[in-house]
PDB file of N, CA, C and O in Angstrom:
ATOM      1  N   MET A   1     186.574  70.606  58.787  1.00  0.00           N
ATOM      2  CA  MET A   1     187.207  71.739  58.156  1.00  0.00           C
ATOM      3  C   MET A   1     188.327  72.225  59.068  1.00  0.00           C
ATOM      4  O   MET A   1     188.059  72.696  60.173  1.00  0.00           O
ATOM      5  N   SER A   2     189.564  72.121  58.629  1.00  0.00           N
ATOM      6  CA  SER A   2     190.688  72.549  59.457  1.00  0.00           C
ATOM      7  C   SER A   2     191.081  73.972  59.096  1.00  0.00           C
ATOM      8  O   SER A   2     191.077  74.370  57.931  1.00  0.00           O
ATOM      9  N   GLN A   3     191.418  74.720  60.132  1.00  0.00           N
ATOM     10  CA  GLN A   3     191.876  76.087  59.920  1.00  0.00           C
ATOM     11  C   GLN A   3     193.383  76.101  60.030  1.00  0.00           C
ATOM     12  O   GLN A   3     193.962  75.393  60.855  1.00  0.00           O
ATOM     13  N   GLU A   4     194.013  76.902  59.203  1.00  0.00           N
ATOM     14  CA  GLU A   4     195.461  76.972  59.222  1.00  0.00           C
ATOM     15  C   GLU A   4     195.925  78.037  60.195  1.00  0.00           C
ATOM     16  O   GLU A   4     195.213  78.999  60.483  1.00  0.00           O
ATOM     17  N   ASN A   5     197.148  77.840  60.700  1.00  0.00           N
ATOM     18  CA  ASN A   5     197.753  78.836  61.585  1.00  0.00           C
ATOM     19  C   ASN A   5     197.980  80.143  60.824  1.00  0.00           C
ATOM     20  O   ASN A   5     198.109  80.157  59.599  1.00  0.00           O
ATOM     21  N   ILE A   6     198.025  81.219  61.572  1.00  0.00           N
ATOM     22  CA  ILE A   6     198.325  82.527  61.011  1.00  0.00           C
ATOM     23  C   ILE A   6     199.785  82.818  61.328  1.00  0.00           C
ATOM     24  O   ILE A   6     200.196  82.749  62.486  1.00  0.00           O
ATOM     25  N   ASN A   7     200.563  83.141  60.314  1.00  0.00           N
ATOM     26  CA  ASN A   7     201.999  83.380  60.501  1.00  0.00           C
ATOM     27  C   ASN A   7     202.307  84.870  60.493  1.00  0.00           C
ATOM     28  O   ASN A   7     201.814  85.614  59.645  1.00  0.00           O
ATOM     29  N   LEU A   8     203.122  85.293  61.441  1.00  0.00           N
ATOM     30  CA  LEU A   8     203.632  86.656  61.501  1.00  0.00           C
ATOM     31  C   LEU A   8     205.135  86.595  61.670  1.00  0.00           C
ATOM     32  O   LEU A   8     205.673  85.618  62.192  1.00  0.00           O
ATOM     33  N   THR A   9     205.808  87.636  61.229  1.00  0.00           N
ATOM     34  CA  THR A   9     207.250  87.735  61.431  1.00  0.00           C
ATOM     35  C   THR A   9     207.495  88.742  62.543  1.00  0.00           C
ATOM     36  O   THR A   9     207.041  89.884  62.482  1.00  0.00           O
ATOM     37  N   VAL A  10     208.230  88.292  63.569  1.00  0.00           N
ATOM     38  CA  VAL A  10     208.560  89.135  64.719  1.00  0.00           C
ATOM     39  C   VAL A  10     210.076  89.133  64.860  1.00  0.00           C
ATOM     40  O   VAL A  10     210.683  88.088  65.092  1.00  0.00           O
ATOM     41  N   LEU A  11     210.675  90.293  64.721  1.00  0.00           N
ATOM     42  CA  LEU A  11     212.130  90.444  64.808  1.00  0.00           C
ATOM     43  C   LEU A  11     212.856  89.441  63.910  1.00  0.00           C
ATOM     44  O   LEU A  11     213.884  88.876  64.282  1.00  0.00           O
ATOM     45  N   GLY A  12     212.295  89.239  62.722  1.00  0.00           N
ATOM     46  CA  GLY A  12     212.931  88.350  61.754  1.00  0.00           C
ATOM     47  C   GLY A  12     212.606  86.879  61.933  1.00  0.00           C
ATOM     48  O   GLY A  12     213.079  86.051  61.156  1.00  0.00           O
ATOM     49  N   LEU A  13     211.818  86.535  62.931  1.00  0.00           N
ATOM     50  CA  LEU A  13     211.451  85.131  63.165  1.00  0.00           C
ATOM     51  C   LEU A  13     209.990  84.911  62.786  1.00  0.00           C
ATOM     52  O   LEU A  13     209.127  85.714  63.141  1.00  0.00           O
ATOM     53  N   ASP A  14     209.712  83.823  62.063  1.00  0.00           N
ATOM     54  CA  ASP A  14     208.327  83.489  61.728  1.00  0.00           C
ATOM     55  C   ASP A  14     207.676  82.786  62.903  1.00  0.00           C
ATOM     56  O   ASP A  14     208.192  81.794  63.416  1.00  0.00           O
ATOM     57  N   ILE A  15     206.534  83.315  63.322  1.00  0.00           N
ATOM     58  CA  ILE A  15     205.800  82.778  64.458  1.00  0.00           C
ATOM     59  C   ILE A  15     204.404  82.398  63.985  1.00  0.00           C
ATOM     60  O   ILE A  15     203.743  83.182  63.304  1.00  0.00           O
ATOM     61  N   ALA A  16     203.951  81.197  64.345  1.00  0.00           N
ATOM     62  CA  ALA A  16     202.619  80.737  63.961  1.00  0.00           C
ATOM     63  C   ALA A  16     201.655  80.927  65.125  1.00  0.00           C
ATOM     64  O   ALA A  16     201.968  80.582  66.265  1.00  0.00           O
ATOM     65  N   PHE A  17     200.489  81.474  64.831  1.00  0.00           N
ATOM     66  CA  PHE A  17     199.443  81.657  65.823  1.00  0.00           C
ATOM     67  C   PHE A  17     198.247  80.808  65.428  1.00  0.00           C
ATOM     68  O   PHE A  17     197.927  80.669  64.247  1.00  0.00           O
ATOM     69  N   LYS A  18     197.598  80.248  66.424  1.00  0.00           N
ATOM     70  CA  LYS A  18     196.429  79.409  66.167  1.00  0.00           C
ATOM     71  C   LYS A  18     195.256  80.261  65.703  1.00  0.00           C
ATOM     72  O   LYS A  18     195.125  81.421  66.093  1.00  0.00           O
ATOM     73  N   PRO A  19     194.404  79.675  64.865  1.00  0.00           N
ATOM     74  CA  PRO A  19     193.195  80.389  64.464  1.00  0.00           C
ATOM     75  C   PRO A  19     192.390  80.744  65.714  1.00  0.00           C
ATOM     76  O   PRO A  19     192.357  79.984  66.681  1.00  0.00           O
ATOM     77  N   GLY A  20     191.757  81.884  65.679  1.00  0.00           N
ATOM     78  CA  GLY A  20     190.969  82.304  66.830  1.00  0.00           C
ATOM     79  C   GLY A  20     191.721  83.246  67.745  1.00  0.00           C
ATOM     80  O   GLY A  20     191.124  83.854  68.633  1.00  0.00           O
ATOM     81  N   ALA A  21     193.034  83.379  67.543  1.00  0.00           N
ATOM     82  CA  ALA A  21     193.804  84.327  68.348  1.00  0.00           C
ATOM     83  C   ALA A  21     193.342  85.733  67.996  1.00  0.00           C
ATOM     84  O   ALA A  21     192.996  86.015  66.849  1.00  0.00           O
ATOM     85  N   ASP A  22     193.337  86.607  68.986  1.00  0.00           N
ATOM     86  CA  ASP A  22     192.960  88.000  68.763  1.00  0.00           C
ATOM     87  C   ASP A  22     194.104  88.665  67.999  1.00  0.00           C
ATOM     88  O   ASP A  22     195.045  89.185  68.598  1.00  0.00           O
ATOM     89  N   MET A  23     194.009  88.640  66.675  1.00  0.00           N
ATOM     90  CA  MET A  23     195.130  89.086  65.849  1.00  0.00           C
ATOM     91  C   MET A  23     195.393  90.583  65.979  1.00  0.00           C
ATOM     92  O   MET A  23     196.536  91.017  65.838  1.00  0.00           O
ATOM     93  N   GLU A  24     194.383  91.362  66.240  1.00  0.00           N
ATOM     94  CA  GLU A  24     194.626  92.797  66.457  1.00  0.00           C
ATOM     95  C   GLU A  24     195.499  92.989  67.691  1.00  0.00           C
ATOM     96  O   GLU A  24     196.424  93.801  67.688  1.00  0.00           O
ATOM     97  N   ARG A  25     195.203  92.246  68.729  1.00  0.00           N
ATOM     98  CA  ARG A  25     196.001  92.319  69.959  1.00  0.00           C
ATOM     99  C   ARG A  25     197.420  91.797  69.708  1.00  0.00           C
ATOM    100  O   ARG A  25     198.392  92.388  70.179  1.00  0.00           O
ATOM    101  N   VAL A  26     197.535  90.704  68.976  1.00  0.00           N
ATOM    102  CA  VAL A  26     198.840  90.133  68.658  1.00  0.00           C
ATOM    103  C   VAL A  26     199.664  91.127  67.847  1.00  0.00           C
ATOM    104  O   VAL A  26     200.851  91.312  68.116  1.00  0.00           O
ATOM    105  N   GLN A  27     199.045  91.768  66.857  1.00  0.00           N
ATOM    106  CA  GLN A  27     199.773  92.715  66.017  1.00  0.00           C
ATOM    107  C   GLN A  27     200.220  93.946  66.813  1.00  0.00           C
ATOM    108  O   GLN A  27     201.299  94.484  66.563  1.00  0.00           O
ATOM    109  N   ARG A  28     199.397  94.397  67.770  1.00  0.00           N
ATOM    110  CA  ARG A  28     199.818  95.507  68.636  1.00  0.00           C
ATOM    111  C   ARG A  28     201.023  95.092  69.466  1.00  0.00           C
ATOM    112  O   ARG A  28     201.957  95.872  69.648  1.00  0.00           O
ATOM    113  N   ALA A  29     201.000  93.865  69.969  1.00  0.00           N
ATOM    114  CA  ALA A  29     202.120  93.360  70.771  1.00  0.00           C
ATOM    115  C   ALA A  29     203.384  93.244  69.916  1.00  0.00           C
ATOM    116  O   ALA A  29     204.476  93.587  70.370  1.00  0.00           O
ATOM    117  N   VAL A  30     203.237  92.765  68.688  1.00  0.00           N
ATOM    118  CA  VAL A  30     204.377  92.645  67.776  1.00  0.00           C
ATOM    119  C   VAL A  30     204.983  94.026  67.527  1.00  0.00           C
ATOM    120  O   VAL A  30     206.201  94.193  67.593  1.00  0.00           O
ATOM    121  N   ARG A  31     204.136  95.012  67.243  1.00  0.00           N
ATOM    122  CA  ARG A  31     204.648  96.367  67.008  1.00  0.00           C
ATOM    123  C   ARG A  31     205.383  96.897  68.232  1.00  0.00           C
ATOM    124  O   ARG A  31     206.439  97.515  68.104  1.00  0.00           O
ATOM    125  N   LEU A  32     204.828  96.656  69.419  1.00  0.00           N
ATOM    126  CA  LEU A  32     205.469  97.129  70.647  1.00  0.00           C
ATOM    127  C   LEU A  32     206.841  96.482  70.834  1.00  0.00           C
ATOM    128  O   LEU A  32     207.811  97.171  71.148  1.00  0.00           O
ATOM    129  N   VAL A  33     206.927  95.170  70.645  1.00  0.00           N
ATOM    130  CA  VAL A  33     208.213  94.464  70.793  1.00  0.00           C
ATOM    131  C   VAL A  33     209.220  95.002  69.784  1.00  0.00           C
ATOM    132  O   VAL A  33     210.372  95.260  70.133  1.00  0.00           O
ATOM    133  N   GLU A  34     208.794  95.172  68.540  1.00  0.00           N
ATOM    134  CA  GLU A  34     209.721  95.654  67.522  1.00  0.00           C
ATOM    135  C   GLU A  34     210.152  97.097  67.792  1.00  0.00           C
ATOM    136  O   GLU A  34     211.313  97.445  67.576  1.00  0.00           O
ATOM    137  N   GLU A  35     209.226  97.939  68.263  1.00  0.00           N
ATOM    138  CA  GLU A  35     209.582  99.324  68.595  1.00  0.00           C
ATOM    139  C   GLU A  35     210.568  99.370  69.762  1.00  0.00           C
ATOM    140  O   GLU A  35     211.552 100.109  69.724  1.00  0.00           O
ATOM    141  N   ARG A  36     210.296  98.575  70.796  1.00  0.00           N
ATOM    142  CA  ARG A  36     211.200  98.568  71.952  1.00  0.00           C
ATOM    143  C   ARG A  36     212.586  98.049  71.576  1.00  0.00           C
ATOM    144  O   ARG A  36     213.602  98.575  72.030  1.00  0.00           O
ATOM    145  N   PHE A  37     212.613  97.018  70.746  1.00  0.00           N
ATOM    146  CA  PHE A  37     213.901  96.481  70.315  1.00  0.00           C
ATOM    147  C   PHE A  37     214.666  97.528  69.503  1.00  0.00           C
ATOM    148  O   PHE A  37     215.870  97.704  69.688  1.00  0.00           O
ATOM    149  N   ALA A  38     213.962  98.221  68.606  1.00  0.00           N
ATOM    150  CA  ALA A  38     214.609  99.257  67.790  1.00  0.00           C
ATOM    151  C   ALA A  38     215.133 100.380  68.682  1.00  0.00           C
ATOM    152  O   ALA A  38     216.237 100.881  68.465  1.00  0.00           O
ATOM    153  N   ASP A  39     214.348 100.779  69.687  1.00  0.00           N
ATOM    154  CA  ASP A  39     214.795 101.821  70.623  1.00  0.00           C
ATOM    155  C   ASP A  39     216.054 101.387  71.362  1.00  0.00           C
ATOM    156  O   ASP A  39     217.009 102.155  71.473  1.00  0.00           O
ATOM    157  N   GLN A  40     216.054 100.164  71.863  1.00  0.00           N
ATOM    158  CA  GLN A  40     217.218  99.653  72.584  1.00  0.00           C
ATOM    159  C   GLN A  40     218.435  99.577  71.662  1.00  0.00           C
ATOM    160  O   GLN A  40     219.558  99.876  72.069  1.00  0.00           O
ATOM    161  N   LYS A  41     218.196  99.175  70.429  1.00  0.00           N
ATOM    162  CA  LYS A  41     219.289  99.051  69.462  1.00  0.00           C
ATOM    163  C   LYS A  41     219.912 100.421  69.184  1.00  0.00           C
ATOM    164  O   LYS A  41     221.132 100.551  69.088  1.00  0.00           O
ATOM    165  N   LEU A  42     219.052 101.442  69.057  1.00  0.00           N
ATOM    166  CA  LEU A  42     219.563 102.799  68.831  1.00  0.00           C
ATOM    167  C   LEU A  42     220.375 103.290  70.018  1.00  0.00           C
ATOM    168  O   LEU A  42     221.435 103.892  69.847  1.00  0.00           O
ATOM    169  N   ARG A  43     219.876 103.033  71.221  1.00  0.00           N
ATOM    170  CA  ARG A  43     220.574 103.483  72.428  1.00  0.00           C
ATOM    171  C   ARG A  43     221.934 102.822  72.595  1.00  0.00           C
ATOM    172  O   ARG A  43     222.879 103.424  73.106  1.00  0.00           O
ATOM    173  N   SER A  44     222.011 101.577  72.155  1.00  0.00           N
ATOM    174  CA  SER A  44     223.280 100.850  72.324  1.00  0.00           C
ATOM    175  C   SER A  44     224.139 100.910  71.055  1.00  0.00           C
ATOM    176  O   SER A  44     225.136 100.199  70.934  1.00  0.00           O
ATOM    177  N   HIS A  45     223.736 101.770  70.111  1.00  0.00           N
ATOM    178  CA  HIS A  45     224.480 101.962  68.860  1.00  0.00           C
ATOM    179  C   HIS A  45     224.642 100.653  68.093  1.00  0.00           C
ATOM    180  O   HIS A  45     225.710 100.354  67.557  1.00  0.00           O
ATOM    181  N   GLY A  46     223.552  99.877  68.053  1.00  0.00           N
ATOM    182  CA  GLY A  46     223.544  98.646  67.276  1.00  0.00           C
ATOM    183  C   GLY A  46     224.075  97.434  68.000  1.00  0.00           C
ATOM    184  O   GLY A  46     224.058  96.335  67.445  1.00  0.00           O
ATOM    185  N   GLY A  47     224.549  97.598  69.230  1.00  0.00           N
ATOM    186  CA  GLY A  47     225.133  96.484  69.961  1.00  0.00           C
ATOM    187  C   GLY A  47     224.127  95.638  70.722  1.00  0.00           C
ATOM    188  O   GLY A  47     224.501  94.649  71.353  1.00  0.00           O
ATOM    189  N   GLN A  48     222.857  96.012  70.671  1.00  0.00           N
ATOM    190  CA  GLN A  48     221.827  95.285  71.413  1.00  0.00           C
ATOM    191  C   GLN A  48     221.494  93.981  70.689  1.00  0.00           C
ATOM    192  O   GLN A  48     221.197  93.989  69.495  1.00  0.00           O
ATOM    193  N   SER A  49     221.542  92.880  71.404  1.00  0.00           N
ATOM    194  CA  SER A  49     221.223  91.597  70.773  1.00  0.00           C
ATOM    195  C   SER A  49     219.831  91.147  71.193  1.00  0.00           C
ATOM    196  O   SER A  49     219.261  91.652  72.160  1.00  0.00           O
ATOM    197  N   LYS A  50     219.303  90.195  70.454  1.00  0.00           N
ATOM    198  CA  LYS A  50     217.994  89.637  70.795  1.00  0.00           C
ATOM    199  C   LYS A  50     218.051  88.915  72.138  1.00  0.00           C
ATOM    200  O   LYS A  50     217.045  88.842  72.844  1.00  0.00           O
ATOM    201  N   ASP A  51     219.211  88.384  72.495  1.00  0.00           N
ATOM    202  CA  ASP A  51     219.349  87.719  73.792  1.00  0.00           C
ATOM    203  C   ASP A  51     219.120  88.702  74.936  1.00  0.00           C
ATOM    204  O   ASP A  51     218.476  88.372  75.931  1.00  0.00           O
ATOM    205  N   ILE A  52     219.651  89.903  74.784  1.00  0.00           N
ATOM    206  CA  ILE A  52     219.454  90.913  75.834  1.00  0.00           C
ATOM    207  C   ILE A  52     217.991  91.316  75.884  1.00  0.00           C
ATOM    208  O   ILE A  52     217.432  91.480  76.968  1.00  0.00           O
ATOM    209  N   LEU A  53     217.358  91.478  74.718  1.00  0.00           N
ATOM    210  CA  LEU A  53     215.937  91.805  74.682  1.00  0.00           C
ATOM    211  C   LEU A  53     215.132  90.713  75.378  1.00  0.00           C
ATOM    212  O   LEU A  53     214.237  91.015  76.168  1.00  0.00           O
ATOM    213  N   LEU A  54     215.437  89.455  75.097  1.00  0.00           N
ATOM    214  CA  LEU A  54     214.724  88.351  75.732  1.00  0.00           C
ATOM    215  C   LEU A  54     214.928  88.355  77.248  1.00  0.00           C
ATOM    216  O   LEU A  54     214.016  88.020  78.004  1.00  0.00           O
ATOM    217  N   THR A  55     216.124  88.734  77.682  1.00  0.00           N
ATOM    218  CA  THR A  55     216.393  88.815  79.114  1.00  0.00           C
ATOM    219  C   THR A  55     215.542  89.909  79.752  1.00  0.00           C
ATOM    220  O   THR A  55     214.960  89.699  80.816  1.00  0.00           O
ATOM    221  N   PHE A  56     215.466  91.081  79.107  1.00  0.00           N
ATOM    222  CA  PHE A  56     214.620  92.161  79.615  1.00  0.00           C
ATOM    223  C   PHE A  56     213.152  91.722  79.657  1.00  0.00           C
ATOM    224  O   PHE A  56     212.441  91.997  80.624  1.00  0.00           O
ATOM    225  N   LEU A  57     212.713  91.044  78.608  1.00  0.00           N
ATOM    226  CA  LEU A  57     211.328  90.573  78.571  1.00  0.00           C
ATOM    227  C   LEU A  57     211.066  89.559  79.678  1.00  0.00           C
ATOM    228  O   LEU A  57     210.023  89.604  80.331  1.00  0.00           O
ATOM    229  N   ALA A  58     212.010  88.646  79.889  1.00  0.00           N
ATOM    230  CA  ALA A  58     211.847  87.650  80.947  1.00  0.00           C
ATOM    231  C   ALA A  58     211.785  88.324  82.317  1.00  0.00           C
ATOM    232  O   ALA A  58     210.977  87.943  83.164  1.00  0.00           O
ATOM    233  N   LEU A  59     212.634  89.321  82.531  1.00  0.00           N
ATOM    234  CA  LEU A  59     212.600  90.055  83.801  1.00  0.00           C
ATOM    235  C   LEU A  59     211.273  90.789  83.965  1.00  0.00           C
ATOM    236  O   LEU A  59     210.701  90.804  85.055  1.00  0.00           O
ATOM    237  N   GLY A  60     210.788  91.390  82.896  1.00  0.00           N
ATOM    238  CA  GLY A  60     209.493  92.084  82.956  1.00  0.00           C
ATOM    239  C   GLY A  60     208.362  91.124  83.274  1.00  0.00           C
ATOM    240  O   GLY A  60     207.492  91.440  84.085  1.00  0.00           O
ATOM    241  N   LEU A  61     208.365  89.961  82.649  1.00  0.00           N
ATOM    242  CA  LEU A  61     207.336  88.955  82.919  1.00  0.00           C
ATOM    243  C   LEU A  61     207.423  88.434  84.352  1.00  0.00           C
ATOM    244  O   LEU A  61     206.404  88.238  85.015  1.00  0.00           O
ATOM    245  N   ALA A  62     208.652  88.214  84.820  1.00  0.00           N
ATOM    246  CA  ALA A  62     208.832  87.741  86.196  1.00  0.00           C
ATOM    247  C   ALA A  62     208.319  88.786  87.186  1.00  0.00           C
ATOM    248  O   ALA A  62     207.660  88.442  88.168  1.00  0.00           O
ATOM    249  N   ASP A  63     208.617  90.051  86.932  1.00  0.00           N
ATOM    250  CA  ASP A  63     208.138  91.119  87.796  1.00  0.00           C
ATOM    251  C   ASP A  63     206.610  91.179  87.779  1.00  0.00           C
ATOM    252  O   ASP A  63     205.986  91.307  88.833  1.00  0.00           O
ATOM    253  N   ASP A  64     206.005  91.087  86.595  1.00  0.00           N
ATOM    254  CA  ASP A  64     204.541  91.080  86.496  1.00  0.00           C
ATOM    255  C   ASP A  64     203.943  89.922  87.277  1.00  0.00           C
ATOM    256  O   ASP A  64     202.941  90.090  87.971  1.00  0.00           O
ATOM    257  N   LEU A  65     204.553  88.741  87.166  1.00  0.00           N
ATOM    258  CA  LEU A  65     204.069  87.572  87.893  1.00  0.00           C
ATOM    259  C   LEU A  65     204.154  87.772  89.398  1.00  0.00           C
ATOM    260  O   LEU A  65     203.211  87.461  90.125  1.00  0.00           O
ATOM    261  N   LEU A  66     205.284  88.293  89.866  1.00  0.00           N
ATOM    262  CA  LEU A  66     205.443  88.536  91.311  1.00  0.00           C
ATOM    263  C   LEU A  66     204.423  89.561  91.814  1.00  0.00           C
ATOM    264  O   LEU A  66     203.850  89.391  92.891  1.00  0.00           O
ATOM    265  N   GLN A  67     204.198  90.615  91.044  1.00  0.00           N
ATOM    266  CA  GLN A  67     203.225  91.631  91.443  1.00  0.00           C
ATOM    267  C   GLN A  67     201.806  91.048  91.446  1.00  0.00           C
ATOM    268  O   GLN A  67     201.011  91.351  92.335  1.00  0.00           O
ATOM    269  N   SER A  68     201.498  90.223  90.462  1.00  0.00           N
ATOM    270  CA  SER A  68     200.175  89.587  90.407  1.00  0.00           C
ATOM    271  C   SER A  68     199.961  88.656  91.597  1.00  0.00           C
ATOM    272  O   SER A  68     198.878  88.626  92.180  1.00  0.00           O
ATOM    273  N   LYS A  69     200.995  87.898  91.955  1.00  0.00           N
ATOM    274  CA  LYS A  69     200.891  87.006  93.119  1.00  0.00           C
ATOM    275  C   LYS A  69     200.676  87.803  94.390  1.00  0.00           C
ATOM    276  O   LYS A  69     199.901  87.393  95.255  1.00  0.00           O
ATOM    277  N   LYS A  70     201.355  88.946  94.519  1.00  0.00           N
ATOM    278  CA  LYS A  70     201.199  89.789  95.695  1.00  0.00           C
ATOM    279  C   LYS A  70     199.771  90.328  95.765  1.00  0.00           C
ATOM    280  O   LYS A  70     199.141  90.293  96.822  1.00  0.00           O
ATOM    281  N   ARG A  71     199.263  90.826  94.632  1.00  0.00           N
ATOM    282  CA  ARG A  71     197.883  91.347  94.612  1.00  0.00           C
ATOM    283  C   ARG A  71     196.885  90.234  94.925  1.00  0.00           C
ATOM    284  O   ARG A  71     195.908  90.465  95.638  1.00  0.00           O
ATOM    285  N   LEU A  72     197.118  89.036  94.403  1.00  0.00           N
ATOM    286  CA  LEU A  72     196.238  87.909  94.687  1.00  0.00           C
ATOM    287  C   LEU A  72     196.250  87.591  96.177  1.00  0.00           C
ATOM    288  O   LEU A  72     195.199  87.354  96.774  1.00  0.00           O
ATOM    289  N   GLY A  73     197.443  87.587  96.779  1.00  0.00           N
ATOM    290  CA  GLY A  73     197.540  87.347  98.221  1.00  0.00           C
ATOM    291  C   GLY A  73     196.794  88.404  99.018  1.00  0.00           C
ATOM    292  O   GLY A  73     196.122  88.084  99.999  1.00  0.00           O
ATOM    293  N   ASP A  74     196.906  89.672  98.602  1.00  0.00           N
ATOM    294  CA  ASP A  74     196.184  90.756  99.280  1.00  0.00           C
ATOM    295  C   ASP A  74     194.674  90.560  99.172  1.00  0.00           C
ATOM    296  O   ASP A  74     193.948  90.739 100.151  1.00  0.00           O
ATOM    297  N   VAL A  75     194.208  90.196  97.993  1.00  0.00           N
ATOM    298  CA  VAL A  75     192.773  89.964  97.789  1.00  0.00           C
ATOM    299  C   VAL A  75     192.308  88.788  98.640  1.00  0.00           C
ATOM    300  O   VAL A  75     191.248  88.857  99.262  1.00  0.00           O
ATOM    301  N   GLN A  76     193.086  87.714  98.674  1.00  0.00           N
ATOM    302  CA  GLN A  76     192.708  86.550  99.481  1.00  0.00           C
ATOM    303  C   GLN A  76     192.643  86.917 100.961  1.00  0.00           C
ATOM    304  O   GLN A  76     191.743  86.464 101.669  1.00  0.00           O
ATOM    305  N   ASN A  77     193.580  87.729 101.435  1.00  0.00           N
ATOM    306  CA  ASN A  77     193.555  88.163 102.829  1.00  0.00           C
ATOM    307  C   ASN A  77     192.311  88.992 103.129  1.00  0.00           C
ATOM    308  O   ASN A  77     191.692  88.823 104.179  1.00  0.00           O
ATOM    309  N   ARG A  78     191.941  89.887 102.215  1.00  0.00           N
ATOM    310  CA  ARG A  78     190.727  90.695 102.415  1.00  0.00           C
ATOM    311  C   ARG A  78     189.483  89.827 102.429  1.00  0.00           C
ATOM    312  O   ARG A  78     188.579  90.042 103.237  1.00  0.00           O
ATOM    313  N   ILE A  79     189.435  88.854 101.545  1.00  0.00           N
ATOM    314  CA  ILE A  79     188.281  87.943 101.498  1.00  0.00           C
ATOM    315  C   ILE A  79     188.190  87.150 102.798  1.00  0.00           C
ATOM    316  O   ILE A  79     187.110  87.017 103.373  1.00  0.00           O
ATOM    317  N   ASN A  80     189.321  86.626 103.260  1.00  0.00           N
ATOM    318  CA  ASN A  80     189.323  85.867 104.514  1.00  0.00           C
ATOM    319  C   ASN A  80     188.889  86.740 105.683  1.00  0.00           C
ATOM    320  O   ASN A  80     188.167  86.279 106.568  1.00  0.00           O
ATOM    321  N   SER A  81     189.318  87.986 105.695  1.00  0.00           N
ATOM    322  CA  SER A  81     188.925  88.915 106.754  1.00  0.00           C
ATOM    323  C   SER A  81     187.423  89.168 106.714  1.00  0.00           C
ATOM    324  O   SER A  81     186.762  89.175 107.753  1.00  0.00           O
ATOM    325  N   LEU A  82     186.893  89.372 105.530  1.00  0.00           N
ATOM    326  CA  LEU A  82     185.446  89.583 105.399  1.00  0.00           C
ATOM    327  C   LEU A  82     184.662  88.338 105.806  1.00  0.00           C
ATOM    328  O   LEU A  82     183.628  88.444 106.466  1.00  0.00           O
ATOM    329  N   LEU A  83     185.144  87.177 105.422  1.00  0.00           N
ATOM    330  CA  LEU A  83     184.470  85.939 105.814  1.00  0.00           C
ATOM    331  C   LEU A  83     184.474  85.760 107.327  1.00  0.00           C
ATOM    332  O   LEU A  83     183.485  85.307 107.903  1.00  0.00           O
ATOM    333  N   SER A  84     185.571  86.108 107.962  1.00  0.00           N
ATOM    334  CA  SER A  84     185.642  86.023 109.432  1.00  0.00           C
ATOM    335  C   SER A  84     184.626  86.953 110.063  1.00  0.00           C
ATOM    336  O   SER A  84     183.934  86.569 111.005  1.00  0.00           O
ATOM    337  N   LYS A  85     184.530  88.166 109.558  1.00  0.00           N
ATOM    338  CA  LYS A  85     183.564  89.128 110.087  1.00  0.00           C
ATOM    339  C   LYS A  85     182.133  88.640 109.913  1.00  0.00           C
ATOM    340  O   LYS A  85     181.298  88.784 110.806  1.00  0.00           O
ATOM    341  N   ILE A  86     181.864  88.055 108.738  1.00  0.00           N
ATOM    342  CA  ILE A  86     180.530  87.516 108.466  1.00  0.00           C
ATOM    343  C   ILE A  86     180.215  86.376 109.435  1.00  0.00           C
ATOM    344  O   ILE A  86     179.116  86.319 109.987  1.00  0.00           O
ATOM    345  N   GLU A  87     181.165  85.474 109.642  1.00  0.00           N
ATOM    346  CA  GLU A  87     180.972  84.340 110.558  1.00  0.00           C
ATOM    347  C   GLU A  87     180.770  84.803 111.991  1.00  0.00           C
ATOM    348  O   GLU A  87     179.976  84.218 112.728  1.00  0.00           O
ATOM    349  N   GLU A  88     181.492  85.865 112.395  1.00  0.00           N
ATOM    350  CA  GLU A  88     181.343  86.391 113.750  1.00  0.00           C
ATOM    351  C   GLU A  88     179.985  87.020 113.963  1.00  0.00           C
ATOM    352  O   GLU A  88     179.458  86.980 115.075  1.00  0.00           O
ATOM    353  N   SER A  89     179.412  87.595 112.936  1.00  0.00           N
ATOM    354  CA  SER A  89     178.132  88.282 113.078  1.00  0.00           C
ATOM    355  C   SER A  89     176.940  87.323 113.033  1.00  0.00           C
ATOM    356  O   SER A  89     175.818  87.724 113.344  1.00  0.00           O
ATOM    357  N   VAL A  90     177.161  86.084 112.657  1.00  0.00           N
ATOM    358  CA  VAL A  90     176.064  85.112 112.537  1.00  0.00           C
ATOM    359  C   VAL A  90     175.761  84.463 113.855  1.00  0.00           C
ATOM    360  O   VAL A  90     174.867  83.620 113.937  1.00  0.00           O
TER     361      VAL A  90
END
């Protein structure tokens, strides 16, 4: 039994999602993207393009990735420090 993809329209583009995707979460994300794009469009008096939106999104994702890597490095350092302390006490 094959399940069909679920299609949504985001900023005028049809996007297919695999069955099993958390559609409530996807729909919240779609609304957020469309709201942010509309806000940017209003601020720029209609001159905002999807390319600029994609650039902002890419920068946001890159920033999130860099912050996540930093937090991961901090956690790894704490774990290594704790392991050293444990080894010293044995």
